[in-house]
PDB file as gemmi writes it, atoms N, CA and C in Angstrom:
CRYST1    1.000    1.000    1.000  90.00  90.00  90.00 P 1                      
ATOM      1  N   PRO A   1       0.818  -1.204   0.000  1.00  0.00           N  
ATOM      2  CA  PRO A   1       0.000   0.000   0.000  1.00  0.00           C  
ATOM      3  C   PRO A   1       0.861   1.267   0.000  1.00  0.00           C  
ATOM      4  N   GLU A   2       0.284   2.285  -0.520  1.00  0.00           N  
ATOM      5  CA  GLU A   2       0.985   3.563  -0.595  1.00  0.00           C  
ATOM      6  C   GLU A   2       1.318   4.062   0.807  1.00  0.00           C  
ATOM      7  N   GLY A   3       2.551   4.503   0.988  1.00  0.00           N  
ATOM      8  CA  GLY A   3       2.974   5.043   2.273  1.00  0.00           C  
ATOM      9  C   GLY A   3       3.462   4.001   3.264  1.00  0.00           C  
ATOM     10  N   TYR A   4       3.396   2.724   2.900  1.00  0.00           N  
ATOM     11  CA  TYR A   4       3.771   1.645   3.821  1.00  0.00           C  
ATOM     12  C   TYR A   4       5.234   1.755   4.235  1.00  0.00           C  
ATOM     13  N   LEU A   5       6.124   1.839   3.263  1.00  0.00           N  
ATOM     14  CA  LEU A   5       7.554   1.937   3.575  1.00  0.00           C  
ATOM     15  C   LEU A   5       7.889   3.243   4.278  1.00  0.00           C  
ATOM     16  N   GLU A   6       7.242   4.323   3.876  1.00  0.00           N  
ATOM     17  CA  GLU A   6       7.481   5.612   4.511  1.00  0.00           C  
ATOM     18  C   GLU A   6       7.070   5.587   5.979  1.00  0.00           C  
ATOM     19  N   GLY A   7       6.016   4.831   6.269  1.00  0.00           N  
ATOM     20  CA  GLY A   7       5.574   4.687   7.658  1.00  0.00           C  
ATOM     21  C   GLY A   7       6.655   4.052   8.521  1.00  0.00           C  
ATOM     22  N   PHE A   8       7.292   3.004   8.006  1.00  0.00           N  
ATOM     23  CA  PHE A   8       8.391   2.382   8.745  1.00  0.00           C  
ATOM     24  C   PHE A   8       9.567   3.337   8.879  1.00  0.00           C  
ATOM     25  N   ALA A   9       9.852   4.090   7.841  1.00  0.00           N  
ATOM     26  CA  ALA A   9      10.954   5.055   7.900  1.00  0.00           C  
ATOM     27  C   ALA A   9      10.707   6.071   9.001  1.00  0.00           C  
ATOM     28  N   THR A  10       9.489   6.528   9.125  1.00  0.00           N  
ATOM     29  CA  THR A  10       9.146   7.501  10.161  1.00  0.00           C  
ATOM     30  C   THR A  10       9.340   6.908  11.549  1.00  0.00           C  
ATOM     31  N   ILE A  11       8.955   5.659  11.721  1.00  0.00           N  
ATOM     32  CA  ILE A  11       9.074   5.005  13.025  1.00  0.00           C  
ATOM     33  C   ILE A  11      10.539   4.803  13.407  1.00  0.00           C  
ATOM     34  N   TYR A  12      11.367   4.382  12.470  1.00  0.00           N  
ATOM     35  CA  TYR A  12      12.729   3.963  12.791  1.00  0.00           C  
ATOM     36  C   TYR A  12      13.797   5.025  12.595  1.00  0.00           C  
ATOM     37  N   VAL A  13      13.437   6.221  12.178  1.00  0.00           N  
ATOM     38  CA  VAL A  13      14.448   7.250  11.952  1.00  0.00           C  
ATOM     39  C   VAL A  13      15.179   7.594  13.251  1.00  0.00           C  
ATOM     40  N   GLY A  14      14.482   7.588  14.377  1.00  0.00           N  
ATOM     41  CA  GLY A  14      15.123   7.872  15.661  1.00  0.00           C  
ATOM     42  C   GLY A  14      16.153   6.826  16.028  1.00  0.00           C  
ATOM     43  N   VAL A  15      15.848   5.565  15.760  1.00  0.00           N  
ATOM     44  CA  VAL A  15      16.789   4.480  16.029  1.00  0.00           C  
ATOM     45  C   VAL A  15      18.016   4.633  15.133  1.00  0.00           C  
ATOM     46  N   ALA A  16      17.793   4.931  13.868  1.00  0.00           N  
ATOM     47  CA  ALA A  16      18.904   5.118  12.938  1.00  0.00           C  
ATOM     48  C   ALA A  16      19.792   6.278  13.378  1.00  0.00           C  
ATOM     49  N   ASP A  17      19.192   7.366  13.843  1.00  0.00           N  
ATOM     50  CA  ASP A  17      19.976   8.507  14.330  1.00  0.00           C  
ATOM     51  C   ASP A  17      20.820   8.116  15.536  1.00  0.00           C  
ATOM     52  N   ALA A  18      20.244   7.352  16.459  1.00  0.00           N  
ATOM     53  CA  ALA A  18      20.980   6.920  17.649  1.00  0.00           C  
ATOM     54  C   ALA A  18      22.160   6.028  17.265  1.00  0.00           C  
ATOM     55  N   ILE A  19      21.939   5.114  16.330  1.00  0.00           N  
ATOM     56  CA  ILE A  19      23.019   4.234  15.875  1.00  0.00           C  
ATOM     57  C   ILE A  19      24.110   5.044  15.194  1.00  0.00           C  
ATOM     58  N   ARG A  20      23.697   5.984  14.340  1.00  0.00           N  
ATOM     59  CA  ARG A  20      24.667   6.808  13.615  1.00  0.00           C  
ATOM     60  C   ARG A  20      25.530   7.611  14.586  1.00  0.00           C  
ATOM     61  N   GLN A  21      24.901   8.219  15.582  1.00  0.00           N  
ATOM     62  CA  GLN A  21      25.650   9.012  16.550  1.00  0.00           C  
ATOM     63  C   GLN A  21      26.599   8.133  17.361  1.00  0.00           C  
ATOM     64  N   HIS A  22      26.173   6.922  17.687  1.00  0.00           N  
ATOM     65  CA  HIS A  22      27.033   6.000  18.433  1.00  0.00           C  
ATOM     66  C   HIS A  22      28.257   5.624  17.597  1.00  0.00           C  
ATOM     67  N   ILE A  23      28.035   5.317  16.339  1.00  0.00           N  
ATOM     68  CA  ILE A  23      29.144   4.971  15.441  1.00  0.00           C  
ATOM     69  C   ILE A  23      30.108   6.143  15.302  1.00  0.00           C  
ATOM     70  N   ASP A  24      29.571   7.357  15.273  1.00  0.00           N  
ATOM     71  CA  ASP A  24      30.402   8.556  15.141  1.00  0.00           C  
ATOM     72  C   ASP A  24      31.108   8.933  16.439  1.00  0.00           C  
ATOM     73  N   GLY A  25      30.869   8.170  17.514  1.00  0.00           N  
ATOM     74  CA  GLY A  25      31.538   8.433  18.781  1.00  0.00           C  
ATOM     75  C   GLY A  25      30.854   9.463  19.654  1.00  0.00           C  
ATOM     76  N   ASP A  26      29.629   9.822  19.329  1.00  0.00           N  
ATOM     77  CA  ASP A  26      28.875  10.810  20.105  1.00  0.00           C  
ATOM     78  C   ASP A  26      27.500  10.234  20.447  1.00  0.00           C  
ATOM     79  N   PRO A  27      27.473   9.204  21.325  1.00  0.00           N  
ATOM     80  CA  PRO A  27      26.194   8.539  21.595  1.00  0.00           C  
ATOM     81  C   PRO A  27      25.182   9.450  22.273  1.00  0.00           C  
ATOM     82  N   MET A  28      23.917   9.228  21.935  1.00  0.00           N  
ATOM     83  CA  MET A  28      22.815   9.966  22.557  1.00  0.00           C  
ATOM     84  C   MET A  28      22.682   9.544  24.013  1.00  0.00           C  
ATOM     85  N   LYS A  29      22.162  10.446  24.823  1.00  0.00           N  
ATOM     86  CA  LYS A  29      21.771  10.090  26.182  1.00  0.00           C  
ATOM     87  C   LYS A  29      20.405   9.405  26.090  1.00  0.00           C  
ATOM     88  N   ALA A  30      20.145   8.497  27.015  1.00  0.00           N  
ATOM     89  CA  ALA A  30      18.876   7.762  26.995  1.00  0.00           C  
ATOM     90  C   ALA A  30      17.682   8.705  27.036  1.00  0.00           C  
ATOM     91  N   GLU A  31      17.829   9.844  27.698  1.00  0.00           N  
ATOM     92  CA  GLU A  31      16.724  10.809  27.785  1.00  0.00           C  
ATOM     93  C   GLU A  31      16.386  11.421  26.424  1.00  0.00           C  
ATOM     94  N   GLU A  32      17.316  11.342  25.485  1.00  0.00           N  
ATOM     95  CA  GLU A  32      17.106  11.928  24.157  1.00  0.00           C  
ATOM     96  C   GLU A  32      16.412  10.969  23.189  1.00  0.00           C  
ATOM     97  N   TYR A  33      16.309   9.705  23.562  1.00  0.00           N  
ATOM     98  CA  TYR A  33      15.670   8.729  22.679  1.00  0.00           C  
ATOM     99  C   TYR A  33      14.207   9.095  22.467  1.00  0.00           C  
ATOM    100  N   ASP A  34      13.736   8.933  21.243  1.00  0.00           N  
ATOM    101  CA  ASP A  34      12.309   9.114  20.982  1.00  0.00           C  
ATOM    102  C   ASP A  34      11.671   7.766  20.620  1.00  0.00           C  
ATOM    103  N   PHE A  35      12.258   6.713  21.167  1.00  0.00           N  
ATOM    104  CA  PHE A  35      11.770   5.356  20.960  1.00  0.00           C  
ATOM    105  C   PHE A  35      11.929   4.588  22.271  1.00  0.00           C  
ATOM    106  N   PRO A  36      11.157   3.526  22.458  1.00  0.00           N  
ATOM    107  CA  PRO A  36      11.246   2.765  23.703  1.00  0.00           C  
ATOM    108  C   PRO A  36      12.582   2.032  23.818  1.00  0.00           C  
ATOM    109  N   THR A  37      13.045   1.904  25.051  1.00  0.00           N  
ATOM    110  CA  THR A  37      14.287   1.186  25.317  1.00  0.00           C  
ATOM    111  C   THR A  37      13.974  -0.235  25.774  1.00  0.00           C  
ATOM    112  N   VAL A  38      15.010  -1.014  25.963  1.00  0.00           N  
ATOM    113  CA  VAL A  38      14.856  -2.360  26.510  1.00  0.00           C  
ATOM    114  C   VAL A  38      14.214  -2.282  27.888  1.00  0.00           C  
ATOM    115  N   TYR A  39      14.586  -1.270  28.657  1.00  0.00           N  
ATOM    116  CA  TYR A  39      14.035  -1.118  30.006  1.00  0.00           C  
ATOM    117  C   TYR A  39      12.539  -0.795  29.962  1.00  0.00           C  
ATOM    118  N   ASP A  40      12.115  -0.029  28.968  1.00  0.00           N  
ATOM    119  CA  ASP A  40      10.681   0.222  28.790  1.00  0.00           C  
ATOM    120  C   ASP A  40       9.951  -1.086  28.491  1.00  0.00           C  
ATOM    121  N   GLY A  41      10.545  -1.915  27.644  1.00  0.00           N  
ATOM    122  CA  GLY A  41       9.957  -3.212  27.330  1.00  0.00           C  
ATOM    123  C   GLY A  41       9.876  -4.104  28.557  1.00  0.00           C  
ATOM    124  N   LEU A  42      10.915  -4.065  29.385  1.00  0.00           N  
ATOM    125  CA  LEU A  42      10.929  -4.851  30.614  1.00  0.00           C  
ATOM    126  C   LEU A  42       9.810  -4.411  31.554  1.00  0.00           C  
ATOM    127  N   ARG A  43       9.609  -3.098  31.677  1.00  0.00           N  
ATOM    128  CA  ARG A  43       8.519  -2.582  32.513  1.00  0.00           C  
ATOM    129  C   ARG A  43       7.162  -3.045  31.987  1.00  0.00           C  
ATOM    130  N   GLY A  44       7.006  -3.048  30.667  1.00  0.00           N  
ATOM    131  CA  GLY A  44       5.757  -3.512  30.066  1.00  0.00           C  
ATOM    132  C   GLY A  44       5.512  -4.989  30.339  1.00  0.00           C  
ATOM    133  N   MET A  45       6.568  -5.797  30.235  1.00  0.00           N  
ATOM    134  CA  MET A  45       6.436  -7.226  30.510  1.00  0.00           C  
ATOM    135  C   MET A  45       6.104  -7.474  31.977  1.00  0.00           C  
ATOM    136  N   LYS A  46       6.712  -6.693  32.875  1.00  0.00           N  
ATOM    137  CA  LYS A  46       6.409  -6.827  34.301  1.00  0.00           C  
ATOM    138  C   LYS A  46       4.932  -6.506  34.556  1.00  0.00           C  
ATOM    139  N   PHE A  47       4.428  -5.459  33.893  1.00  0.00           N  
ATOM    140  CA  PHE A  47       3.016  -5.099  34.035  1.00  0.00           C  
ATOM    141  C   PHE A  47       2.112  -6.253  33.600  1.00  0.00           C  
ATOM    142  N   ILE A  48       2.413  -6.843  32.453  1.00  0.00           N  
ATOM    143  CA  ILE A  48       1.603  -7.958  31.951  1.00  0.00           C  
ATOM    144  C   ILE A  48       1.656  -9.136  32.918  1.00  0.00           C  
ATOM    145  N   TYR A  49       2.849  -9.459  33.412  1.00  0.00           N  
ATOM    146  CA  TYR A  49       3.015 -10.556  34.363  1.00  0.00           C  
ATOM    147  C   TYR A  49       2.164 -10.320  35.605  1.00  0.00           C  
ATOM    148  N   LYS A  50       2.193  -9.093  36.122  1.00  0.00           N  
ATOM    149  CA  LYS A  50       1.426  -8.768  37.325  1.00  0.00           C  
ATOM    150  C   LYS A  50      -0.080  -8.756  37.043  1.00  0.00           C  
ATOM    151  N   ALA A  51      -0.484  -8.356  35.848  1.00  0.00           N  
ATOM    152  CA  ALA A  51      -1.904  -8.396  35.488  1.00  0.00           C  
ATOM    153  C   ALA A  51      -2.407  -9.832  35.464  1.00  0.00           C  
ATOM    154  N   VAL A  52      -1.603 -10.739  34.916  1.00  0.00           N  
ATOM    155  CA  VAL A  52      -1.977 -12.156  34.895  1.00  0.00           C  
ATOM    156  C   VAL A  52      -2.017 -12.706  36.321  1.00  0.00           C  
ATOM    157  N   GLU A  53      -1.029 -12.323  37.142  1.00  0.00           N  
ATOM    158  CA  GLU A  53      -1.017 -12.756  38.546  1.00  0.00           C  
ATOM    159  C   GLU A  53      -2.291 -12.300  39.259  1.00  0.00           C  
ATOM    160  N   SER A  54      -2.687 -11.058  39.037  1.00  0.00           N  
ATOM    161  CA  SER A  54      -3.913 -10.532  39.639  1.00  0.00           C  
ATOM    162  C   SER A  54      -5.132 -11.320  39.164  1.00  0.00           C  
ATOM    163  N   CYS A  55      -5.194 -11.581  37.882  1.00  0.00           N  
ATOM    164  CA  CYS A  55      -6.319 -12.334  37.307  1.00  0.00           C  
ATOM    165  C   CYS A  55      -6.408 -13.729  37.918  1.00  0.00           C  
ATOM    166  N   ASN A  56      -5.262 -14.359  38.101  1.00  0.00           N  
ATOM    167  CA  ASN A  56      -5.238 -15.713  38.660  1.00  0.00           C  
ATOM    168  C   ASN A  56      -5.566 -15.744  40.152  1.00  0.00           C  
ATOM    169  N   ASN A  57      -5.624 -14.583  40.786  1.00  0.00           N  
ATOM    170  CA  ASN A  57      -5.944 -14.482  42.212  1.00  0.00           C  
ATOM    171  C   ASN A  57      -7.238 -13.699  42.426  1.00  0.00           C  
ATOM    172  N   ASP A  58      -8.241 -13.987  41.610  1.00  0.00           N  
ATOM    173  CA  ASP A  58      -9.560 -13.341  41.724  1.00  0.00           C  
ATOM    174  C   ASP A  58      -9.476 -11.821  41.655  1.00  0.00           C  
ATOM    175  N   SER A  59      -8.632 -11.315  40.790  1.00  0.00           N  
ATOM    176  CA  SER A  59      -8.458  -9.869  40.562  1.00  0.00           C  
ATOM    177  C   SER A  59      -7.975  -9.119  41.802  1.00  0.00           C  
ATOM    178  N   ALA A  60      -7.213  -9.806  42.645  1.00  0.00           N  
ATOM    179  CA  ALA A  60      -6.656  -9.163  43.839  1.00  0.00           C  
ATOM    180  C   ALA A  60      -5.580  -8.161  43.432  1.00  0.00           C  
ATOM    181  N   TRP A  61      -5.434  -7.115  44.243  1.00  0.00           N  
ATOM    182  CA  TRP A  61      -4.370  -6.153  44.011  1.00  0.00           C  
ATOM    183  C   TRP A  61      -3.025  -6.839  44.223  1.00  0.00           C  
ATOM    184  N   VAL A  62      -2.075  -6.546  43.364  1.00  0.00           N  
ATOM    185  CA  VAL A  62      -0.724  -7.090  43.514  1.00  0.00           C  
ATOM    186  C   VAL A  62       0.269  -5.936  43.514  1.00  0.00           C  
ATOM    187  N   THR A  63       1.399  -6.163  44.146  1.00  0.00           N  
ATOM    188  CA  THR A  63       2.442  -5.143  44.216  1.00  0.00           C  
ATOM    189  C   THR A  63       3.269  -5.168  42.939  1.00  0.00           C  
ATOM    190  N   MET A  64       3.520  -3.991  42.412  1.00  0.00           N  
ATOM    191  CA  MET A  64       4.389  -3.891  41.241  1.00  0.00           C  
ATOM    192  C   MET A  64       5.814  -3.806  41.722  1.00  0.00           C  
TER     193      MET A  64                                                      
END                                                                             
């Protein structure tokens, strides 16, 4: 479909910039990223794990 590849380019341009700066010896600070990090993914997985734990315990509150 029209715009399909451009859509991916828009999403990944931030990652490409971060890689380019790292290769050039001037890495971005994590605060400058405009994309999720591994740590963001880990937080998301922890949330899902805790949601399932809550569901398996009659929707009881669980500690994050």
